[in-house]
N, C-alpha and C positions, 0 to 999 in steps of 0.2 A: 907602367908608363906609356909602352905603345896603346892599352886599354885606354886610355886619355886621349890620346892623339885619335884615334878611331872615332872615339864619341864626338871629340870635336871635330874632326872633318863630317861627320855624318851633319851635323848640328849646320855646318857651312856649306853643304848642299843641298838642306833644307830653305838655309837663307837666301841660297842662289835661285832658287825657285818663286822668289816672293817677290813681286812688283814693287812694293815701297822701298825694302832694302835697295835695289838702284833706282830709285830714285832720290832717297836718300846719301847713296853714293856720289851720284852724279851731281847733286846739288851740294854737296860737301866741297866737290871735287874744283864746281864753279868760282863758289866762294872763295877759296882758298887760291886760286887764279885772279879772281878779282884782286885779291888782298896783294898778291904778288905782281898786279900789273900797277897797282899806287906805288908799292917798293918801289918799282924802276922807275914811273914816274920820277919821284921825290929824286934818286939818284940818278937821272938822266941817261939812262940805259935805255934809249927809244927802241932798239930792237928786241930786247928783250920785254920791253912792254907792250912792244905789236905781237910778239909772240905768246905774251901771254893772256890778252885779250882775245888772241884768237882762239886757244884753249879754252878760256871761258865761256866763250860764244859756243863752241860746239858741244861742251859739256851742258849749256843751259837747254840747245835745240833737244840734245839726244833725253834729256829730263825731262824737257814739255814733252816730248813724243811719247813718252813712257806714261807719262799722267794721260794723255788724251786716247790712247789705245783701248 
């Protein structure tokens, strides 16, 4: 079991050095925040919608800046 965890850890360390991995991670985070924004709007949770929109914008800017590098 420990050998499996070591191998998985090495694979994840390798992924952390890849640019596409971070673009994918922040892109999925932005998409999830966009859907959360819509859900908060439908349920009239305005402060939650504003917070989720701000999180979506931050994730989108980070993903765009990684792509531009």
